[in-house]
C-alpha positions in Angstrom: 8.5 30.3 -18.2 11.1 27.7 -17.4 10.6 28.3 -13.6 6.9 27.5 -13.8 7.7 24.1 -15.3 10.0 23.3 -12.4 7.2 24.2 -10.0 4.5 22.3 -11.8 6.4 19.0 -11.9 6.5 19.1 -8.0 2.6 19.1 -7.7 2.2 22.3 -5.5 -1.3 21.3 -4.4 0.0 18.1 -2.9 2.8 19.9 -1.2 0.4 22.4 0.4 -2.0 19.7 1.6 0.9 17.8 3.2 2.2 21.0 4.8 -1.1 21.6 6.6 -1.1 18.1 8.1 2.6 18.5 9.0 2.0 21.7 11.0 -1.0 20.0 12.6 1.1 17.1 13.8 3.9 19.3 14.9 1.7 21.6 17.0 -0.2 18.6 18.5 3.1 17.4 19.9 4.7 20.8 20.8 4.4 21.6 24.5 5.6 24.8 26.2 7.2 27.7 24.2 7.0 27.1 20.4 10.3 26.6 18.7 9.8 28.5 15.5 13.2 27.5 14.0 12.3 23.8 14.5 8.9 24.3 13.0 10.2 26.2 10.0 12.9 23.6 9.4 10.4 20.8 9.6 8.0 22.5 7.2 10.8 23.3 4.7 12.5 19.9 4.9 9.3 17.9 4.5 8.0 20.2 1.7 11.2 19.6 -0.2 11.0 15.8 0.3 7.4 15.8 -0.8 8.3 17.9 -3.8 11.1 15.5 -4.7 8.8 12.5 -4.5 6.2 14.2 -6.7 8.8 15.2 -9.3 10.3 11.7 -9.5 6.8 10.2 -9.6 6.1 12.4 -12.6 9.1 10.9 -14.3 8.0 7.4 -13.5 4.3 8.0 -14.5 4.9 9.8 -17.8 3.6 6.9 -19.9 0.5 6.6 -17.7 -0.1 10.3 -17.7 -0.1 10.3 -21.5 -3.2 8.1 -21.4 -5.2 10.0 -18.8 -7.2 13.1 -19.8 -6.5 15.0 -16.6 -2.7 14.5 -16.8 -2.0 14.8 -20.6 -0.9 18.4 -20.2 1.8 17.7 -17.6 5.2 19.0 -18.6 6.8 15.6 -19.1 4.0 14.5 -21.4 3.9 17.6 -23.5 7.7 17.7 -23.8 7.9 21.1 -22.2 10.4 19.6 -19.7 12.9 16.8 -20.4 13.1 13.6 -18.3 16.7 14.4 -17.4 15.9 17.9 -16.1 12.9 16.6 -14.1 14.8 13.8 -12.6 17.7 16.0 -11.7 15.3 18.5 -10.2 13.7 15.8 -8.1 17.0 14.4 -6.8 18.3 17.9 -5.8 15.1 18.7 -4.0 15.3 15.4 -2.1 18.9 16.0 -1.1 18.0 19.5 0.1 15.0 18.2 2.0 16.8 15.4 3.8 19.8 17.6 4.6 17.4 20.2 6.1 15.8 17.6 8.3 19.1 16.0 9.3 20.7 19.3 10.3 17.9 21.1 12.0 15.3 18.6 13.2 16.1 15.1 14.6 16.8 11.6 13.5 13.3 10.3 14.0 11.7 13.0 11.8 14.4 12.2 9.2 13.7 8.5 9.4 9.9 9.1 9.0 10.5 11.3 5.9 12.9 8.6 4.4 10.3 5.9 5.1 7.6 7.8 3.3 9.8 8.7 0.4 10.9 5.1 -0.2 7.3 3.8 0.1 6.0 6.4 -2.3 8.7 6.3 -5.0 10.2 2.9 -4.6 7.3 0.7 -3.7 4.1 2.5 -4.8 5.2 4.4 -7.9 7.5 1.9 -9.4 5.5 -1.2 -8.7 2.3 -1.4 -6.7 0.4 1.4 -8.5 0.8 -0.5 -11.8 0.6 -4.1 -10.6 -1.7 -4.5 -7.6 -5.2 -3.5 -6.4 -3.5 -3.0 -3.0 -1.4 -0.1 -4.4 -3.8 2.4 -2.8 -3.3 0.8 0.6 0.5 0.9 0.3 0.4 4.5 -1.0 -1.7 5.5 2.1 1.4 4.8 4.3 3.4 7.4 2.5 0.5 9.9 2.6 0.3 9.5 6.4 3.9 10.3 7.0 3.9 14.2 7.0 1.8 14.7 10.2 3.7 11.8 11.9 7.1 13.4 10.9 5.9 16.8 12.1 4.8 15.2 15.4 8.2 13.3 15.8 10.1 16.5 15.0 8.4 18.3 17.9 8.3 15.5 20.5 11.4 13.6 19.6 9.8 10.2 20.0 7.3 7.9 18.4 4.6 7.3 21.0 0.9 6.5 21.0 0.1 9.9 19.7 2.3 9.3 16.6 0.7 5.9 16.1 -2.8 7.4 16.2 -1.8 10.0 13.6 -0.4 7.3 11.4 -3.6 5.2 11.7 -5.9 8.3 11.2 -4.2 9.5 8.1 -3.8 6.1 6.5 -7.5 5.4 7.0 -8.4 8.9 5.6 -6.3 8.3 2.4 -8.4 5.2 1.4 -11.9 6.8 0.8 -10.2 9.9 -0.5 -8.3 7.9 -3.1 -11.2 5.6 -4.0 -13.5 8.6 -4.6 -10.9 10.0 -7.0 -10.8 6.7 -8.8 -14.6 6.7 -9.2 -15.0 10.2 -10.6 -11.9 9.7 -12.7 -12.9 6.1 -13.6 -12.4 6.4 -17.4 -8.9 7.8 -16.9 -7.8 5.0 -14.6 -9.4 2.5 -17.0 -7.6 4.0 -20.0 -4.3 3.9 -18.2 -4.9 0.3 -17.0 -4.2 1.2 -13.4 -5.7 -1.6 -11.2 -7.6 0.5 -8.6 -10.5 -1.0 -6.8 -13.4 0.6 -8.7 -11.9 -0.5 -12.1 -11.0 -4.0 -11.0 -14.0 -4.9 -8.7 -16.6 -2.3 -9.6 -17.9 0.9 -8.2 -20.4 -0.9 -5.9 -17.6 -2.6 -3.9 -15.6 0.7 -3.9 -18.6 2.4 -2.3 -18.8 -0.3 0.4 -15.1 0.2 1.1 -15.5 3.9 1.3 -18.2 3.6 4.0 -16.1 1.1 6.0 -13.0 3.2 5.9 -14.8 6.3 6.9 -16.3 4.4 9.9 -12.8 3.3 10.9 -11.4 6.8 10.4 -14.1 8.2 12.6 -13.2 5.8 15.4 -9.5 6.6 15.0 -10.0 10.4 15.2 -11.7 9.9 18.6 -8.5 8.3 20.0 -6.6 11.5 20.2 -9.1 12.7 22.8 -9.5 9.3 24.5 -5.7 9.1 25.1 -5.5 12.7 26.2 -3.7 14.3 23.2 -6.5 16.6 22.2 -9.4 18.3 24.0 -13.2 18.5 23.5 -13.0 21.2 20.9 -11.1 18.9 18.7 -13.5 16.1 19.6 -16.6 18.1 18.5 -15.1 18.9 15.1 -13.9 15.3 14.6 -17.4 14.0 15.4 -19.2 16.6 13.2 -16.9 16.2 10.1 -16.7 12.4 10.3 -20.5 11.9 10.7 -21.2 14.3 7.8 -18.6 12.6 5.7 -20.2 9.2 6.5 -23.7 10.6 5.7 -22.4 11.8 2.4 -20.9 8.4 1.7 -24.1 6.5 2.5 -26.0 8.8 0.2 -24.2 7.0 -2.6 -26.6 4.0 -2.2 -29.6 6.0 -3.4 -30.9 4.8 -6.8 -30.9 8.3 -8.2 -27.2 8.8 -7.4 -24.9 10.0 -10.1 -21.8 8.1 -9.1 -19.4 10.5 -10.6 -20.9 13.6 -9.0 -21.3 11.7 -5.7 -17.6 10.7 -5.7 -16.5 14.2 -6.4 -18.4 15.5 -3.4 -17.0 12.7 -1.2 -13.5 13.7 -2.4 -13.9 17.4 -1.8 -15.3 16.9 1.7 -12.4 14.6 2.5 -10.1 17.6 2.1 -12.4 19.8 4.3 -12.3 17.0 6.9 -8.6 16.6 7.1 -7.9 20.3 7.0 -10.4 20.9 9.9 -8.9 18.1 12.0 -5.3 19.4 11.3 -6.3 22.8 12.4 -8.0 21.6 15.6 -5.1 19.3 16.5 -3.0 22.5 16.5 -5.5 24.6 18.4 -6.7 22.1 21.0 -3.7 20.0 21.8 -2.9 19.1 25.4 -0.4 17.1 27.5 -1.6 13.5 27.8 -1.6 12.0 31.3 1.3 9.7 32.1 
C-alpha cells in the first residue's frame, strides 16, 4: 500500500519514543489544571516535526542505507518510494508541524523544535554523521529536544528544569547510540560511518558507555535536588540508573559476547528513559523559589 510507504519513511518507532519523552517533559512542567488542547497541540506538532526530520534523513542517507543490512529494505533503497515523493512528504510534514507549534503552543517551544530540526537534518545528517567521530555527540542535542520542547510549551520559559532535561537526555543518547553501533558494528563499518566503536575500537566505546551512564545517573538526580520531582521519581531514577550501570560494567567480563551485551544495554536504555519519562509526569512538583 502506498500509504504504508509514507508511514515507514517517517520511522514511527522514533516518533513514538520521542512522543513519550515529550509528554514527560510537558507534565513535569505543567502545574495546576492540565491544558489538554496545549498538550495535544504540543504532541501533534513535535510528532510532525520529528516525522519530517526522519523522512528527510532517509533521503539523505539512502546511499548509506544501501550498504547496511538492517536498512537495505527501506523504501528509498528498494525503490518503492521515489526521492522526490519522500522529500516532498518530509517538507509538508515539517511545515504542518511548525505551523501547529506556532499557532497553538508558544514561541519557545517552536524555537526548540526548530533548533532540534536544524541540528538533526542540517548538521548531523548532512555532515557530522559521515565526517566526524563526534557526530553522535552532536546528534544527541537533537535527540534531547522533544522533552525540553514539551517542558517549554507547558511552562513558557527555559529555566533550570529545562536545562536539566537537556543535559539528562543528551547524556542518555550517548550510551544508547554507542550500544547500537557495537551490536551493529559490521553495518557501520560497511557504510564507513565514523562512530566511536569503528574508529577507536569496542573497548574504548565500552569505557565511554560506563562514563556516560555515570554522568546520566548524576543528572537524573538533579530534578529532585532542585525540587522539580519527588522521591518516587528519585527511587526509580536510582534503581534504573544503577541497574543500567551494572549491566554496562558486566561488559568487562572475559566471557562477554560484545554484540549480545550491547544489545542488552541498548534495550535497557529504552526501559530507563521510558520509566523516567513516566515518573517525571507522575511525580512532578513545584520547585521552591
